[in-house]
C-alpha positions in Angstrom: 35.7 105.7 26.8 38.9 104.8 25.0 39.8 101.1 25.3 43.3 99.6 24.8 43.9 97.8 21.6 44.5 94.1 21.5 47.8 93.1 23.0 50.7 93.0 20.5 48.6 94.5 17.8 50.5 97.3 15.9 48.8 100.6 16.4 48.3 102.7 13.3 47.4 106.3 12.7 44.0 105.1 11.5 43.3 103.5 14.9 43.8 106.9 16.6 41.7 108.7 13.9 38.8 106.2 14.3 38.7 106.6 18.1 38.5 110.4 17.7 36.4 110.6 14.6 38.9 112.7 12.8 41.0 112.2 9.6 44.3 110.3 9.5 45.9 113.5 8.2 44.7 115.4 11.2 46.3 112.8 13.5 49.5 113.0 11.5 49.6 116.8 11.8 49.0 116.6 15.5 51.7 113.9 16.2 54.2 115.7 14.0 53.5 119.1 15.6 52.5 120.6 12.3 50.1 123.5 11.7 46.5 122.7 10.6 45.1 121.4 13.9 44.2 123.2 17.1 46.1 122.8 20.4 43.0 121.1 21.8 42.9 118.5 19.0 46.7 118.0 19.3 46.3 117.3 23.0 43.4 114.8 22.4 45.5 113.0 19.8 48.4 112.7 22.1 46.2 111.4 24.9 44.6 108.7 22.7 48.0 107.8 21.2 49.3 107.3 24.7 46.3 105.3 25.8 46.5 103.0 22.8 50.2 102.5 23.2 51.2 104.2 20.0 53.8 106.4 21.7 55.4 103.4 23.5 55.4 101.6 20.1 57.2 104.5 18.5 59.7 104.7 21.4 60.4 101.0 21.2 61.1 101.2 17.4 63.0 104.5 17.4 64.8 104.7 20.8 66.7 101.4 21.1 69.5 103.1 23.0 70.2 106.3 25.0 70.9 109.3 22.9 72.6 111.1 25.9 70.7 114.3 25.2 68.7 116.5 27.6 66.1 118.9 26.3 66.1 122.2 28.3 62.9 124.2 27.9 62.2 127.8 29.1 60.3 130.9 28.2 62.2 133.5 26.2 61.6 136.1 28.9 63.2 133.8 31.4 66.3 133.5 29.2 66.4 137.3 29.1 66.8 137.5 32.9 70.6 137.4 32.5 71.1 137.8 36.3 69.7 134.5 37.5 68.9 131.8 35.0 72.2 131.7 33.1 73.8 130.4 36.3 71.1 127.7 36.5 71.8 126.8 32.9 75.5 126.7 33.6 74.9 124.2 36.4 72.8 122.1 34.0 75.5 122.2 31.3 78.3 121.3 33.7 76.6 118.4 35.3 75.3 117.1 32.0 78.9 117.1 30.5 80.2 115.3 33.6 77.7 112.5 32.8 78.4 112.6 29.1 75.1 114.2 28.1 74.5 117.1 25.7 71.9 119.8 26.2 69.4 121.1 23.6 67.8 124.5 24.4 64.2 125.2 23.3 62.0 128.2 24.0 58.5 127.8 25.3 55.7 129.8 23.7 52.6 130.7 25.6 50.7 131.0 22.4 51.4 127.6 21.0 52.2 124.3 22.7 55.0 123.3 20.4 56.7 120.0 20.9 60.4 120.2 20.1 61.5 117.8 17.3 64.1 116.3 19.6 61.3 115.2 21.9 58.8 114.2 19.1 61.4 112.0 17.4 62.6 110.4 20.7 66.1 111.9 20.5 66.3 113.0 24.1 66.5 110.9 27.3 65.2 113.6 29.6 63.5 117.1 29.8 64.3 120.0 32.1 61.8 122.9 32.2 63.1 126.1 33.8 60.5 128.4 35.2 56.7 128.3 34.6 54.9 126.0 32.2 51.2 125.6 31.7 49.7 122.3 33.0 48.2 121.4 29.6 51.6 121.8 28.0 53.2 119.8 30.7 50.7 117.0 30.2 51.5 116.9 26.5 55.2 116.6 27.3 54.5 113.8 29.8 52.6 111.8 27.2 55.9 111.1 25.5 57.0 109.0 28.5 60.3 110.9 28.8 61.4 111.8 32.4 60.8 115.5 33.2 62.0 117.7 36.0 61.0 121.3 36.7 63.4 124.0 38.0 62.1 127.0 40.1 58.5 125.9 39.5 56.3 123.0 40.5 52.9 122.1 39.1 50.1 121.5 41.6 48.2 119.1 39.4 50.8 117.3 37.2 53.2 115.0 38.9 56.9 115.6 38.1 60.1 116.1 39.9 61.1 119.7 40.8 64.1 121.6 42.1 63.1 124.6 44.1 64.4 127.0 46.8 63.4 127.3 50.4 61.4 130.4 49.5 59.0 130.5 52.5 61.7 129.8 55.2 64.0 132.2 53.4 61.5 135.0 53.3 60.6 134.4 56.9 64.3 134.7 57.9 64.7 137.9 55.8 61.7 139.5 57.4 62.7 138.3 60.8 66.1 140.0 60.3 64.4 143.3 59.6 62.3 142.8 62.8 65.3 142.1 64.9 66.8 145.3 63.6 64.0 147.2 65.1 61.6 147.5 62.1 57.9 147.2 62.6 56.5 149.1 59.6 57.7 146.7 56.9 56.5 146.5 53.3 56.7 143.9 50.6 57.9 145.0 47.2 57.5 142.5 44.3 55.0 141.2 41.8 53.6 138.2 43.6 51.8 136.7 40.6 54.9 136.9 38.3 56.5 133.7 39.6 55.7 130.8 42.0 58.8 131.7 44.0 57.6 135.3 44.5 54.3 134.2 45.8 56.0 131.8 48.2 58.2 134.7 49.4 55.1 136.7 50.0 53.7 133.9 52.1 57.0 133.7 54.2 56.9 137.5 54.7 53.3 137.3 56.0 54.2 134.3 58.2 57.1 136.2 59.8 55.0 139.3 60.6 52.2 137.1 62.1 54.7 135.2 64.2 55.9 138.5 65.7 52.4 139.9 66.1 52.9 142.6 63.5 50.1 143.5 61.2 50.6 143.4 57.5 50.1 147.0 56.3 48.8 146.6 52.7 49.4 150.3 52.0 53.1 149.7 52.5 53.2 146.8 50.0 53.5 147.0 46.2 52.7 143.7 44.7 51.8 144.6 41.0 53.5 146.0 37.9 57.0 145.5 39.3 58.7 142.7 37.4 59.0 144.2 33.9 60.2 147.5 35.3 62.7 145.6 37.5 64.2 143.7 34.5 64.5 146.9 32.6 65.8 148.9 35.6 63.0 151.4 34.9 63.3 153.2 38.2 61.4 156.2 37.0 58.2 154.0 36.7 58.8 152.8 40.2 59.3 156.3 41.4 56.0 157.2 39.9 54.4 154.5 42.0 56.0 155.7 45.2 55.9 159.5 44.9 52.3 159.9 46.1 52.4 157.5 49.0 51.4 159.1 52.2 53.4 156.7 54.3 56.6 154.8 53.7 57.8 151.7 55.6 61.0 151.8 57.6 62.1 148.7 55.6 61.1 146.9 52.4 61.5 143.2 51.8 61.8 142.6 48.1 60.8 139.5 46.1 64.1 139.4 44.4 67.3 141.4 44.0 66.3 143.0 40.6 63.3 144.5 42.4 65.5 145.7 45.3 68.0 147.3 43.0 65.3 149.3 41.0 63.6 150.2 44.3 66.9 151.7 45.7 67.4 153.7 42.5 63.8 155.0 42.7 64.1 156.0 46.3 67.3 157.8 45.5 65.5 159.7 42.8 62.9 160.7 45.3 65.5 162.0 47.7 65.3 159.0 50.1 68.5 157.5 51.6 69.1 153.8 51.9 69.4 152.6 54.7 69.2 155.9 56.6 65.6 156.6 55.7 64.5 153.2 54.4 66.2 149.8 54.7 66.0 147.3 51.8 66.6 143.6 51.7 66.5 141.4 48.6 66.5 137.7 47.7 68.7 135.6 45.3 72.2 137.2 45.8 72.8 137.9 42.1 75.9 139.8 41.0 74.2 143.2 41.1 74.1 143.0 44.9 77.7 144.0 45.2 77.3 146.9 42.7 74.4 148.7 44.3 75.0 151.7 46.6 74.8 150.7 49.3 75.6 147.0 48.7 72.5 144.9 49.1 71.7 142.7 52.0 70.0 139.6 50.6 69.2 135.9 50.9 71.8 133.8 49.0 70.8 131.1 46.6 73.2 128.7 44.9 71.9 129.1 41.4 74.5 126.8 39.8 73.5 124.1 42.3 69.9 124.4 41.2 70.9 123.3 37.7 73.3 120.6 39.0 70.6 119.1 41.3 68.1 119.1 38.4 70.4 117.0 36.2 71.2 114.6 39.1 67.6 114.1 39.8 66.7 113.6 36.2 69.4 111.0 35.6 68.0 109.0 38.5 64.7 108.8 36.5 66.5 108.0 33.2 68.5 105.2 34.7 65.6 103.8 36.8 62.1 104.1 35.3 60.6 103.1 38.7 62.4 105.9 40.5 60.0 108.1 42.5 60.9 111.7 41.6 61.2 114.2 44.4 60.6 117.9 45.1 64.0 119.2 46.2 64.2 122.4 48.2 67.7 124.0 48.3 68.7 126.0 51.4 69.3 129.7 51.5 71.4 131.9 53.8 71.5 135.5 54.8 74.2 137.6 53.1 74.5 140.6 55.3 75.8 143.8 53.7 74.9 147.5 54.0 71.3 148.1 53.0 69.6 147.5 56.4 69.9 149.8 59.3 69.3 149.0 63.0 66.6 151.4 64.5 65.7 151.9 68.1 
């Protein structure tokens, strides 16, 4: 068990090294995010440094004033999704500027838990993580005692603020819309393990069918190997998935608009007409919805507001260390266009 050091005693790297039975050099490498130590060792060093008060000590000596910087972290693949997250980042940038804060973008690597230098050196006042982040990585970031808020993701085991969408109610409403348009053979199209939001939409889809006493027909649902093909608009790969299906739904609810767009193209390739043969509804209301043929009915999300809300919530924590961070769920609304047909 690691015990706190004597009150007011200055903590040294040697104190951390002695507690862990490792060299001072290894501690230095871990704290400075250098190669030469494993992620497991780095995490242990950060935890002991936090317990002993070393990080608070560094913060007290190196962060005597606000730097008015916000570190924005996201996976590179998230950044490549040019249809959704750039608008979230725009909301972050705009709200940060209004409050005289600058933003620093850093990419997350799944292979290594790199701590950005701006965080390590105490040069930022808050952290915004967009999309998924591993819990162990999140724990490492939290050990620096800098306020953190997540966007479009929430950890189940690490307590932070989060800005999310009403995914379950939104998916329920989208599925209900299909049902009220006469559809009973309804499928789900989207990779449910690719994102927390997709899984929540899968839950909302199932809840709507159950509410209306309609069985979920798994043979009508495609829940794997969709996301990468959707991002690349690889409709031929989707067509290969669909061509041997014995039965098609009368309508598909899609996990997001990118999936809906590639599905529409795949159906066209297979000679199916949307919505005459099969109706399609999406989620997000990205720009592509007005460009598909037919134009896509979808659930609208205010993506810019997601970024704006994240900065506002983060500033609450920066300005008040005792502030209890919240999970904020932004509303969605149906955007009715031409891709859903009423059937008798």
